[in-house]
Steps between C-alpha positions, in 0.01 A plus 500: 500500500544871440754547222638813337679531165731796563558599136569877520564628145595161353147420379534781246876498438493135393224552245573833333852637436349845440335520841803683640357800314175468698581610855131504587469130424813408695389709796240233574778252568691747714187557708484127569858498623522822700142531631327165454763272652552699825126528555443131430777407744348728762159340453638146517694585816188644661305186409791268596487315168794360306473521121696392194654763269614393153763751384684535165877540519490846340272617778726388785789677325312828455287493817733322738378685811139397439603141420712483817206630703292209369774254592561656841127490572521121492303456180584235243671621182439302182660510156322701227745517210734790434318775303159332510575346161215283372646159424428337163584154370656666194778655710628244754837673536329828581298327769809334647687831506217689671450220750869484591545877508203545731633240742842663504350839585295360788808332640737795451272776633294314760698186576186303417473165322129471428317169519212602272450641151219703348557556131425851370146487368475140628648389167665155506691333219620137463825588684369716786445230760839349416660835580309513828615149588861564402503809724404282796161663547194340657207650318347679201196727527381542142232256383120502523405133472410420862385650828737295714879503468644197323838359402638498146600137457797560269671753725360457850414870504188602693252705299302758700216598265393853412186645341432824316198567722742506798727765347465876536617585145183398309293726723720807542783515246449788256700710257360655180809389303513136618199380701185699435203363694270618780650520849299292746364622831697372801168409665408273209846339500478439874170324445652288220804401705288421804287267290814337356634452852175359636474270200844358572406454866186313396643285221861469615825618347740793526413868473807648332441875460732680256547875543736770372627794709441744212135388495390389848722764666257787442301625800153366419642163400706472817174548688357218289794277598462583869132406487578176317761411764232550765282246318791258472575529871137436588522168315823368656433174681607135481455495122587856392850642536715782364849422369772598258538305176812334638310374805225358280753331267692342788179389667375345178825314441491365855150366458568366152780286641266369766227428245261757648532784249134492395399579858791714613345842447190406694686514831699812584847454649516658844829678425331731247311794648 
């Protein structure tokens, strides 16, 4: 699965009320929306790959043309909060409000009722999965406790695991005011992601790659992504397939009902190219 968290400026706006006085910081988010997203969509169209984009409600309101282009390209759109607010157990009403407001924006602007939720920062609280269930969704993509998808027994929600090593932010995200660390070489990251992918092929599981348009959407990193897609395509066979998160969740539910979930991702469904 290739997934993109289309955050635009919300990553910074949700954390620092004074960031509106830092146009240089916010310009990183605008780049992701106005440059990164169109280039990513062009690349995916060239490679004939469908991806999943998790989008906060604020973003679809402020970048409706880019969000509609994602929708009209046939890609899955998932729920990603409203202003990328990080949920905490100490503020359940705040979490409920952000969750509801984000859903309303996706519906109003795009006419989309998402079937999956990725919490901003992958933060879950004791009420998060209940909110996902109450919204009629199929899956969550937030936890790191397995390689295979699994079903949360209390809610019936499919969990599609993530990992920090399969995320572009730890390697590339940088700002001297917020995240000050070395920027990795795209060549080194390509090597890391290839090894992660080959490890999943060898040991079994799901390769759920999380990217951000403001990060992966830069020229050298788009070249990285194109080269990784070439590796993925070279591996597609009876046991390796490329899908959206929704396709994986529905496939897992189908095989769970038939009692074959532990083997289901070892045989690729022919409908997925």
